[in-house]
C-alpha positions as CSV (number, residue, x, y, z in Angstrom):
1,X,37.1,244.0,21.2
2,X,37.5,242.5,24.6
3,X,38.5,245.8,26.1
4,X,35.4,247.5,24.6
5,X,33.1,244.8,26.0
6,X,34.7,245.2,29.5
7,X,34.2,249.0,29.4
8,X,30.6,248.6,28.5
9,X,30.0,246.1,31.3
10,X,31.6,248.5,33.8
11,X,29.4,251.3,32.6
12,X,26.3,249.2,32.9
13,X,27.3,248.0,36.4
14,X,27.7,251.6,37.5
15,X,24.3,252.6,36.2
16,X,26.0,254.6,33.4
17,X,25.4,255.4,29.8
18,X,27.5,256.4,26.9
19,X,27.8,260.0,25.7
20,X,29.9,261.7,23.0
21,X,32.4,262.6,25.7
22,X,32.6,259.0,27.0
23,X,30.8,257.1,29.7
24,X,28.8,259.0,32.2
25,X,27.0,258.0,35.4
26,X,23.5,259.1,36.5
27,X,25.0,260.2,39.8
28,X,25.2,263.9,40.6
29,X,28.1,265.7,42.3
30,X,27.8,269.3,43.5
31,X,31.1,271.2,43.9
32,X,31.3,274.5,45.7
33,X,31.8,276.6,48.9
34,X,29.4,277.3,51.8
35,X,26.5,277.9,49.5
36,X,26.8,274.3,48.4
37,X,27.8,272.9,51.8
38,X,24.7,274.3,53.3
39,X,26.2,276.7,55.8
40,X,25.1,278.2,58.1
41,X,22.7,275.3,58.5
42,X,23.3,271.6,58.4
43,X,23.9,269.5,55.3
44,X,20.4,268.0,55.3
45,X,19.2,271.5,54.6
46,X,21.6,272.2,51.8
47,X,20.5,272.3,48.2
48,X,22.4,269.0,47.2
49,X,20.6,267.1,50.0
50,X,17.3,268.5,48.8
51,X,18.2,267.7,45.2
52,X,18.7,264.1,46.3
53,X,15.2,264.1,47.8
54,X,13.8,265.4,44.6
55,X,15.6,262.8,42.5
56,X,15.5,259.7,44.7
57,X,16.8,257.4,42.0
58,X,20.1,259.3,41.9
59,X,23.1,259.4,44.2
60,X,23.8,263.1,45.0
61,X,27.2,263.9,46.6
62,X,27.8,267.3,48.4
63,X,31.4,268.4,47.7
64,X,30.9,271.9,49.2
65,X,33.4,273.3,51.7
66,X,32.8,276.7,53.3
67,X,35.2,279.5,52.6
68,X,36.9,278.0,49.7
69,X,38.0,280.0,46.6
70,X,37.5,278.8,43.1
71,X,41.1,277.6,43.0
72,X,40.7,275.5,46.2
73,X,37.5,273.9,44.8
74,X,39.3,273.3,41.5
75,X,42.2,271.6,43.3
76,X,39.8,269.2,44.9
77,X,38.1,268.5,41.6
78,X,41.4,267.7,39.9
79,X,42.5,265.4,42.7
80,X,39.1,263.6,42.6
81,X,38.9,260.3,40.6
82,X,35.5,259.2,41.8
83,X,33.0,261.7,40.5
84,X,34.5,262.9,37.3
85,X,31.9,261.1,35.2
86,X,28.9,262.2,37.2
87,X,26.5,264.9,36.3
88,X,28.3,267.9,37.8
89,X,27.1,271.1,39.4
90,X,29.7,273.8,39.7
91,X,29.1,276.8,42.0
92,X,32.4,278.6,42.6
93,X,33.9,282.1,42.7
94,X,32.0,283.7,45.5
95,X,35.1,283.8,47.8
96,X,37.6,285.3,45.4
97,X,35.7,288.0,43.6
98,X,38.8,290.3,43.7
99,X,40.3,288.0,41.0
100,X,37.6,287.5,38.3
101,X,40.2,286.3,35.8
102,X,41.2,283.5,38.1
103,X,37.6,282.5,38.6
104,X,37.0,282.3,34.9
105,X,40.2,280.2,34.4
106,X,39.4,277.9,37.3
107,X,35.9,277.2,36.0
108,X,37.4,276.5,32.5
109,X,39.9,274.1,34.1
110,X,37.1,272.5,36.1
111,X,35.0,271.9,33.0
112,X,38.0,270.5,31.1
113,X,38.7,268.0,33.9
114,X,35.3,266.4,33.6
115,X,34.8,263.1,31.8
116,X,31.3,264.0,30.6
117,X,29.6,267.0,29.0
118,X,26.8,266.8,31.6
119,X,27.5,269.7,33.8
120,X,25.8,272.9,34.9
121,X,27.4,276.1,36.2
122,X,25.5,278.2,38.7
123,X,25.9,282.0,38.5
124,X,27.6,283.8,41.4
125,X,25.3,285.5,44.0
126,X,25.6,289.1,45.1
127,X,25.0,289.9,48.7
128,X,23.8,292.8,50.9
129,X,27.3,294.1,51.8
130,X,26.8,297.8,52.6
131,X,25.7,298.4,49.0
132,X,29.0,297.3,47.5
133,X,27.3,294.5,45.5
134,X,23.9,296.2,44.8
135,X,23.0,297.3,41.3
136,X,25.3,300.0,40.1
137,X,28.1,299.3,42.6
138,X,31.6,298.1,41.5
139,X,31.2,294.7,43.1
140,X,27.9,294.2,41.3
141,X,29.6,294.9,37.9
142,X,32.3,292.4,38.7
143,X,29.8,289.7,39.5
144,X,27.7,290.5,36.4
145,X,30.7,290.4,34.2
146,X,31.8,287.0,35.4
147,X,28.3,285.6,35.1
148,X,28.0,286.9,31.6
149,X,31.3,285.3,30.8
150,X,29.9,282.0,32.0
151,X,26.9,282.3,29.7
152,X,29.1,283.3,26.7
153,X,31.6,280.4,27.1
154,X,29.3,277.6,28.3
155,X,26.2,278.0,26.2
156,X,23.5,275.7,27.4
157,X,25.3,274.8,30.6
158,X,24.6,277.8,32.8
159,X,21.8,278.2,35.2
160,X,21.3,281.8,36.2
161,X,20.3,281.0,39.8
162,X,21.1,284.6,40.9
163,X,18.5,286.2,38.7
164,X,16.0,283.4,39.6
165,X,16.4,284.0,43.4
166,X,16.1,287.8,42.8
167,X,12.8,287.2,41.0
168,X,11.3,285.4,44.0
169,X,11.0,288.5,46.2
170,X,7.8,289.1,48.1
171,X,6.1,292.2,46.8
172,X,4.2,292.6,50.1
173,X,7.5,292.8,52.0
174,X,9.0,296.3,52.0
175,X,12.6,294.9,52.6
176,X,12.2,292.4,49.8
177,X,10.9,295.2,47.5
178,X,14.0,297.2,48.3
179,X,16.2,294.2,47.7
180,X,14.6,293.7,44.3
181,X,15.2,297.3,43.3
182,X,18.9,296.8,44.2
183,X,18.9,293.5,42.3
184,X,20.0,291.3,45.2
185,X,18.5,288.0,46.4
186,X,15.6,288.9,48.8
187,X,16.0,289.1,52.6
188,X,13.1,286.7,52.9
189,X,15.2,283.9,51.2
190,X,18.4,284.5,53.2
191,X,19.3,282.9,56.5
192,X,17.6,284.5,59.5
193,X,19.3,284.8,62.9
194,X,18.1,286.2,66.2
195,X,20.3,289.2,65.6
196,X,19.3,289.8,62.0
197,X,19.5,288.5,58.4
198,X,22.5,286.9,56.7
199,X,24.0,289.1,54.1
200,X,24.5,286.3,51.6
201,X,23.7,282.7,52.7
202,X,20.4,281.2,51.9
203,X,17.6,279.9,54.0
204,X,16.6,276.2,53.8
205,X,13.5,277.4,51.8
206,X,15.8,279.1,49.3
207,X,17.9,276.0,49.1
208,X,14.8,274.1,48.2
209,X,14.2,276.6,45.4
210,X,17.8,276.1,44.2
211,X,17.4,272.3,44.3
212,X,14.2,272.5,42.3
213,X,15.7,274.6,39.6
214,X,18.8,272.3,39.3
215,X,16.6,269.2,39.2
216,X,14.5,270.8,36.4
217,X,17.7,271.8,34.5
218,X,19.1,268.3,34.7
219,X,15.9,266.4,33.8
220,X,14.9,268.7,31.0
221,X,18.2,267.8,29.3
222,X,17.7,264.1,29.8
223,X,20.8,263.8,32.0
């Protein structure tokens, strides 16, 4: 009895509540690669930072590191003992698309490691890489297969951010229209440079869109 009372007091002190999986905080932790970290811009322009602005009563932690594979992200999650009971956003697999089976097993292990059933998996984005990830290309099929696997295995926990971003194309912009026909996130929402448009990474405006969708997903579920 004493132990149960202590656990409840700790949960209350951390702003937590009890779920079927155990105690869970209202904090949010985002795990991922450069798309989470905010590259090629600064962290204040990343989607986790903007998520924190949308949900000011929450503590949002950005655990994105550019260039990491799903296995590297998983290793950091398994070593972490601080955020395991937070609402968790998982966006991994973009940097090791040549090994889809590994991506799927890493995501499964990541979910299993959590101390709460309050998690959301974001679907992998395809980029404008010389047509190799456009609709009909082999890379496109790989990404779609992995994303479908996410939906199949984690029903109610997957946010199809890829399709959402594709849908936000500007019909008055010829390049966006072409991107939409190829089923890739539009150029208008990708990072712009003096020398051109990033093939994958998102603009600050697009990160805002991602943050809004994640915020809606979390609040609609009462997390």
